[in-house]
N, C-alpha and C positions, 0 to 999 in steps of 0.2 A: 769413221773416226769417232773415238770416244773422248769426251772431255769431262773431267770431274774436278770440282772445286769445292772445298770445305773451308771457308773462311768466315769468321764472325768478327764484327767490330761493334763494340758497345761503349756507351758512356753513361754513368749513373752513379748512385750512392750505395754504399754497403748497407745491407739490411741488418747485419749482425757482425760482431767481432769475428775475424778469421779464426777458424778452428784448426789448430796446428796438430799434426800427427807425425811423430818420428817413425821412420821405417828402418829396416836393417841396412847396414852399410852407410851410415851417416846421411841417408836421404830423408827428406821431409816433404810432406804434402800439406797444402793449405786449402781448406774448403770455406767458401763464403757465398753469400747471396748478394746479388746486385739488383737494385730497383731502377727501372727506366720509366720516366714519366713522359706522356705524350699529351699535348694540348691540341684540341681541334674544335672547329665550329660545327655544331650539329645542323641538320637541314633547317631547323626552325630558328637558327641564328644564335643559339645559346652556346657559350664557350664551355666545353667539357674537358675533363682530364681523366686519363686512364693510366694505370700503372701496370707494368709487367715485371714479374719477379723471376730472375734467372739464377740457377745454381751454377757456381764456378769452382774450378779446381786448378791449382797451380802446383808445380813441382820444383824441387831443387832450390837454387839461389833466389829465383823469383818468388817462390813460396816463403822463404825466410824473410825477404824484404817486405813482402805483403804483411806477414805476421808481425813484423817489428814496427812498421810505420803506418799501417792502415787500421782503422777502427770503425765501429758502427757509425754511419753518417758520413764517412770520408768519401770524397768524390774521386772516381777513377775512370780512366779510359782503358779498355781491355781489348786486346786482339787475341784471337785463338781459333779453335775449331770445335765443331759439334761432336759429341760422343754420346751414344745411346748405351746405357747400362741396362741389362736384363738380369732378373733373378726370380727366384721362387720364394714366396713368403711362407710363414709358419703354417698357414691353412692350405698350402699347395697351389695357390693362385700365382699365375705368371704376372710379374710386375715389370715395369720399365720406367726409366727416367732419362730425359734429355738434359745434358749439361754442357757447359763450355769448358774446354781444357785451355787454360790461359798460356799463351806463348810469349806475350809481351804486355806490359802494363805501364801506364803513366799515372803518377800521382798528380791529381789536380787540386789546386788550392794549397793552403797551409796544412802542415801535418797536424794530426789530432793527438791529444793527450789521452792515451788509452784508459787511464785510471779514472779521470773525470769526464772523459768523452767531450772535451771542449777544445777549441783551437788554441794552439800555443802562440806566444807572442814573439818567438825568435825570428821567424822569417815570414813577413806578411806580403811578399811580392805576388803570390798567387801564380808563379811561373810553373808550368807543368814539368815534372821530372820523369825522365824515361828510365825504365827498368826492364831488362829482358835481353834475350839473345840478339835481337835484330837492331839494337840501338847502338849508337856510337857517341863518343864524348863530344864530337863536333856539333851534334844536334841539341845538346843541352847547354844552357847558359851557366858559366862559372860564377857562382855567387859567393864562393868562399875566398876571402882575401888571404887566409893563412896557408891553404893547401891548393895550389893550382892543379887542374886536371891534366892528366897525361894524354896527349892526342892518341886516338886509336883505342883507348880503353873504354869498354862498355861500363855503364853506371853500375851494373850488377857485379863488376869485378872489384869495386872499391870497398875498402874496409868500413868507411863511414858512410852515412846517408848521402845521396847525391844532391842534397840541397843545403 
C-alpha cells in the first residue's frame, strides 16, 4: 500500500510585500516570502533563535486578497503543499527551488497599511481572519455591524475584506 501526503502548515511574518502578477484569463498569482522564527535552548543553556525563510505562491482569489491586505511584516498562517521548481540558468546549470503553494491563509493580527507599512487603527481585535477554499463563514467571527455574513459563504467569496 502506498501513502503519499504533501501538506504544509506554517505561521510567520511576510519578509516582503506580495509580488502580484496578472496572467491570461483574469488569473493572478502572488509570490511572497514568509519568515518563521524558532527559539530554543542550546546544550550550554543559552537561549538562541534561528529564522527560516520560505518562498510562497498563491493563486486566484486567495492571491488577490493576500495582495490587497498583507504587506511586509504582516503575520499570516498558511496551509499548502510543497512544490519543486526545476530550470536551467543562463550558464546551463540545472537549478531548483522548493516553495509552498498556498491553498489556505489566515490573516493574523490587525491589517497593515501597505503605504506606510504600519498597523491600522480600524480593528485592533487581533482575531484571525480566514481566506481560502477550505474555510467557511461559521469559523470566522462576524465583526461587522453593518454587513452580516451569509452562512455557508467562504471569506474569499466576499466583496469586502472579511474583517
